[in-house]
C-alpha positions in Angstrom: 21.2 -3.1 -6.8 22.3 0.5 -7.5 19.6 3.1 -8.7 20.3 6.6 -9.5 23.7 6.1 -7.6 22.0 4.8 -4.3 22.6 1.1 -3.2 19.2 -0.4 -2.5 18.6 -4.1 -0.7 15.8 -6.1 -0.3 14.4 -5.4 3.2 15.3 -1.5 2.9 12.6 0.9 3.9 12.4 4.1 1.7 10.9 7.4 1.9 9.6 8.1 -1.6 8.1 10.5 -3.9 5.7 9.4 -6.5 5.5 11.6 -9.6 7.2 14.4 -7.4 4.7 14.3 -4.8 5.6 13.1 -1.2 4.2 9.8 -0.2 3.2 9.8 3.5 3.9 6.2 4.2 7.3 4.5 3.7 8.0 1.7 1.3 9.4 -1.8 2.1 11.5 -3.2 -0.7 10.4 -6.8 -0.7 11.6 -7.6 -4.1 14.2 -5.6 -6.0 12.6 -6.6 -9.4 9.3 -5.1 -8.4 11.0 -1.8 -7.1 13.1 -1.6 -10.3 10.0 -1.9 -12.4 8.2 0.8 -10.3 11.1 3.1 -10.7 11.1 2.5 -14.6 7.3 2.1 -15.1 5.7 3.7 -18.1 2.7 4.9 -16.2 3.7 8.4 -15.3 1.1 8.7 -12.8 2.8 6.0 -10.6 6.4 6.0 -11.1 9.0 6.6 -8.3 10.5 10.1 -9.0 12.8 10.1 -5.9 13.6 8.1 -2.8 15.9 8.0 0.3 16.8 4.9 2.1 15.9 5.6 5.9 16.6 2.2 7.3 15.8 -1.6 6.9 13.4 -4.0 8.4 16.1 -5.7 10.6 17.7 -2.5 12.2 14.7 -0.3 12.2 11.6 -2.6 12.8 9.7 0.4 14.2 9.5 1.9 10.7 7.5 -1.3 9.4 4.4 0.2 11.2 4.7 3.1 8.6 4.9 1.2 5.5 
């Protein structure tokens, strides 16, 4: 799935900003539908305003402790 020009897969680990605030933990994309909904939700308090793919659970399992 592409979102804002970035390709995102299930199993990816993201560093995210929620409502333009940094979130300390990382987010594991377990279901693309849930991730897409979170990016496009109508609740302005909880929507992902930006993200960066920092790895995935297969190649970077050490990041799972931060999710």
